[in-house]
N, C-alpha and C positions, 0 to 999 in steps of 0.2 A: 571891216575888219583893216586894222592896220598893225603897222610893229609898234609904234610910238606907244598907242596902247598896251600893249602885251608887255615889252617893257617895263611900261609904267607900273601895271598892275604885280610884276614880280617885285620890282621895287619896293611894293608897297607892302610885300609879303603875303600876295595873293596870290592859290593854286593857279596854275594854269589848266586846263581842260587841253583833251587828244584833234582837238581844230586846232588849238589855238599855238601849239607847239610843231603840226603839223603846217601849218599855216608859215610859222616863221621859220622853217629849217628849209620846207620846201621850195620858199621863194628865195632865200639865203643860195640854195645849188641852183638856180635860174638865172642868179643876178639882179635878182628884184629888189633884192633889201642887201645894201651895202656892210661893207666888215668894220664899219665904225658902229651901227648896229646891234648888231651880233656880239659884237664885245662888249659893250651897254648891255645885254641879255646876259653875259656870263658873267661877268662879276655882280651884277643883279642875284645871279644865282650863286656864286661863291657869297653873300652876306647875308642872305636870304634862307638858299637851302633849299631840299625840293621836298615833298610829299614823296612816300613809295610809290603812291601809283601815279605822278608824275614822271619820277626816274625809270620807272618801269615801260612808261608813253613814250621816252626819248630813248630807252634802248630801241622799242618796236622801230621807233621813226628810222632812227639809225641803221635800225639790221637791216629792213628794207628799200633803204636809200641807193642797196644797188643787187647785185647778186647771191643768193643765199642758196649757197649746194646744196643739190637733190642728192645723197649717195645710197640710196635705197637700192640700186642695183649692186651695191658690193659685198656679199654676205657676209656676216660678220656685226658683234658690238662695233660704233664708231666711239671712241673713250680719247679726249683728251688733257693737256691738266694746261694752266697758266700759274706764272711767275710773277709778284706784283714788282721783283727784281732785287738782287739784292749783289754784293761782293763774291768773287770766287763763286757763284751759282751757275753751275754746270746740267744741273741734272737734270732737263728736256732732254741733253744730247745723248744721256745715259737711256734716261726713261724714254723715249720714242722704240731704240730698233729692240730692248730688251722687251715692252708689250708687248709691240708685233709679234716679234719669235714665239710670245706665249699666247698667241692667237687673237690678242684683238686687234684691231685698225685704227690705228693713229697718224689721224689727219691733221696737221699739226702748223698753223700760220702765224709766224714767232717776229718779236722786234729788235730791235738794232738799240746797243748800249748809247745812253747818255748823263754826261753825267760821272756821279762816282758808281754804277752801275755796269754792269757787262750787257752784252745780246746775244743771242744766240745765234743771229745771222751772221754779225761778226768774228762768231768762233768756227762758222760752220765752211766760213767761208777763209779761213786761213788754210782751208786744205784745197789742196791744188787742183785747179779747174772748177772745185765743188760750185754749183750754180743754185742760186735760192729763187734765180726772178723768174720762174716758170709759169707759164699762163695754167689758167684754171683748169680746162685739159690734162694739159701732160701732169698736173697735181697730181686729177685724178686717175688718169693712166696707170700711175704708176703706184697709187694705191690701191688697185687692181692688184698689180701685176704681185705687188712685195709686202703689200700691206702698211707701210710709213710712207711718208712723207711728210717733209719740213724746208714751206715756203714762206717770203715776206705778202705783207697787204701789196695783193693789188689795188689797180685802177677800178676793177670789179667790183670787189666788197668794199662796203660800209664807205663809201664816197664821203659822206657827209661828218661820220668820224674824222677824217681824215683833215677835211676842211678847218673844223670846230677847232679839232688840236694843234694845227697850227696857229690859230687865231689866241689859243689859251697859252702856247707856248710863250708867247710876245706881249703879254696882257696881265701875267702874272696871277689867273685862274686856274693854272693845272693842280694843284693840290686841295682840292673840293671834293669831299666823299658821293655825291651825285653823280660829278662829270666823269673821273673816275671809274666809277662804278658800270655808270652807261656807256664810256670808252670801251671800255674791258670785252665788256659783256657784249655788245652789239659784232667786235669779230669773234667775240668764238662762237655765239650764235649760228653767225655765218658759215662758219664751215661743215653745217649737217649732220651733227653729232646728237649721241642718244645722253651723252654721260660726259661730268667732267669734274675736274676736280681742281682745286684750285691754294694755291701754294700761298699764303697771304705773309709776308713776311713783316717782324717786327725788330726794334731794336737801334745799333747804332747806321749801321748800313741801310736800311729800309726808308723806302718814302714815311710808313708808317713810323714813328717814332717809341708811340705808347701802345703795350698789347688793347686799351680804350677802343683805340684809334683802330687799329690794325682791325680788332672783333667787330669794330659796326661797320667796317668796309665790307667783311667776309661777309657779315649776316643779311647788306643790301646785294651783291654778286648773289649769294645764296640764292634770295627773295625773288631776282629775276631770273635765274637760269631756271628752277622752277614755275617758275609763272609759265614760262616759255615750252616746259614738257618737256626740260632735259634733264634730268636728275644729277643737281649739282649736290659737291660738297666741297667746303674750305676746311684746311690743314692754316694753323695759325703757325710756324716754323722761328724761332730764333734766329738774327741775322746783327748780333753784335759785335761776332768776330767773323772773318770772311768763313765761306765754306771750303773744307777743303784745303789742299797745301796748292794750291796755284792762283793766281790770278793775273789776267792775261788770256789771249787767244790762244796763239799756236798752245803755249802751257797746257791749258784747262782742254783744251785736244787732247794732248796727251795723258792727261789723269783721266780722262772719259775714255782713253783706250786701255789704260790699265784696271780701273774700275772692270770696263766689260770684260776683261781676264779675272777678274776676281780680287786684282791687288787693289784697295783703294781704302783711302783714311774712314777712320770709326765715325765720323759727324758725315760726313756725304752719303756713307753707307746707311746710315740711319734715318736723314734724310727723304732719301731716296726707295730704298723700300718701303718706307712708310704710304709714302705720295700714291707708291705702284701699286703698293693693296690696296690701297680704295681704288684706283682704277680698276684692276684686274676685280672686286668686286662689285664694284656698280657693272662692268661690263655682266656678270654672272646676274647680276639684277635684270638688265634691259633684254640678256639674249632668255626668247622665249621657249626654248630646248634645254635650259638650266638656270629656272628659279631660284631653287636654292640656296642660300646664303650662307655662305662658310669665311671661317674666322679670317678675321684681317693675319692673326699670326701665322696661317694656313697657308694666305696666300702667300706672304714675304717667304716663305720657305719656295713654294712653288717657284719664285722668283728667284730665286737663290739657287734653284736649280735650272733654271733653263743658263742664266750664267755660268755657273760648273759644268754643263755641258758645253758652251763653248758654242749655243746657240746663239744668242744675244750679240756676240762679238761676230760672227758670220750673217747675223744682220745688218747688223755695221758695215759691215762690206759690201751688202748688195744696196746700202740707204747711198754709201757714195760713189759706186759706179750707175746707180738708177739718177745722179744726180750730177753726172758727167767729173765727176771727181775721180785722181786718182786712187786707187782703193789699195795701191801697192801701201799709203801711207801707213790705213790698221795695221801692220806688220814689221814696218819701218817708221817707226816716227820720225824720225832724224828729218825724212824728206819732207818735213815742215819747216819753215821759214825758222832762221835761227840769227837772234842777236848776235850785235857786231864785240860788244861790251858784255861784261856777265861785272858783275861787283859785288861783294860780301857785305852785308852789313852788322854791323857788332853794336853791341850794348855796352858801356863802361860800369856798371851796374851788375848788383846778383841774388838772388832770388828767385821767384816763384812771378810767374805774371799771370798781372793781375783780370788787365782789359789787353785788348788790339780794339785798339775804335777800328770798326769796318770801313767809315765812311772815308774817314783819313786815308784807311790805305789801298781805298779805290782811286782817292784822289790821287793820291802818291802815284799807282799804276799811271792814271794818266799823265798826269806830266812828264813821265819817261817815253808817254809816247801809245799806252796801251789805248784809252781812250779816246772821246769825243766832247765835246762843252757844244758844240753846234752839230743838228742831222749832219749838214752836208761838209763838214771837218771829216780828212784823211786820218786811217790808222795805222800804227804799226801795227801788223797782224802776229811779228818777231818778239815785242815788246812783253811785259809784267814782268811780276813776282812769283820767285819761291817762297813758302816759307817755312823755315826750317823749327821753330819752333810757334807754341800757338797757347794759351791758357791755360795755365796747370803746369806748363812744363818749366824745368826749373834751368834758372842758367847762373853762370859762372863769367867772371870779367872776361873778354875776351874771345868770348861764343859769337858765333856766325848767327846769327837770327833770323837772316833773308839773303835771297838773292836775287839784285836786280838788276834783268835783262834788258838791253838798250841800245838801241845807236844813237840818238840824238844827245848831247851833253849840256845841253841851252838851261835846262831844266830840270837837271840831276841833282844839284842842292839841294833845292828847296823842296822834292819830291824826298831825298834821304827827312834831310829834318820834320818834315809834315809827319814820315811815318815811324820815325825816334818818339818822335809827340804823341802817335798813336797807343806809344808800349808803356805801362806801369808795372812797376816794379813794386813785391811787397814782401816780408818775411815767408808768411804761414802762405802754405798751399790751398786752392779757393775750392770750395764747394765746387761742383762740376752742374754745370744746367743744364736745364733741361733742354731737348730744341725741339720737340714737339709739345705748344704749349697750349693747345686749344683745337675740336675738331668741331667745326658747325656741320649740321647738317637739316 
């Protein structure tokens, strides 16, 4: 068997066997196949695609290229969620302690922000002392103790995905449905979970711009999860404007703290409770002692009760402490890093906001320091944007529509111009957009 023949077969539209894919990935990991041949393979997949069977097989190979966690000695259902990425998407940071407080074990391996989308790890690391680089043994110990832990991908977890993604990033093959699906699902299945809820975003601020593409990706990941014996549901959510009122790491942590105390904007509340309710529903389905289905609305009410009683907030404090962060931050959010400069963004127009392009807002926040263009770039945790107005709001000339928090001036004007270009104003109030667009199960 030769790498050349496998690449040629895929280039010509053929379907690869498990043996061929195993040969290719295994020999790449052992450095017997060079980067340039795997790059050619990835480009062949980009143009020719993969069958459902190939995608499931590739996921399984990457999953078993490293450690697969065994959490069977921790009692309770193990349920995680994953977002395909958006602007202002801080849902995981609210959901993880919320579901743990509701009795679900939440083992969460998250990622960093890249481009216009934010990353859960970056947001958590804006909390003084908070560590996301824990070893798997400590990750499991925290799960046993408090029911929730949030870390980054380790060297032991899916090393094949880590190496393939690095190549995809520099060969313009990131935006490929079977490669996206297998990358996401291999990492999630390595967590040793019983169930998974996927938040597949669509719109201007999402990687999947159209709902058709989002649905295809959701369906592919749901098939992979269920075929691996992990109950998987995907929720397609709107990302045509930023979620919540903040974009940027410390600012989003402040919003999460408010949410866990029951004060949160309606869009963030709706998306968080919907995803959380499905996580709770899956947890009920996989538990041996409680198989009866309950309605999603009942699950939402239960989660609201957990928040209103202060249990979710208390669990968040435990989470910070367990990860070596300063738990005092939860009580005094101003202990988070603060930008030296704050600038009011005004618009010389009157009317209703018709559109707020989430991708442009995300890039604007990146330009003032809140994001990164390369994985190795450093970010400014204190930088970001507070949105005073959003789609549907009425504005008058001179109104402040946003507040830029920043330290460096170098790209400020570019960021301001880009942000203002993201806003469209019209005479009539637009119809309210649906945030939950589809459920795939």
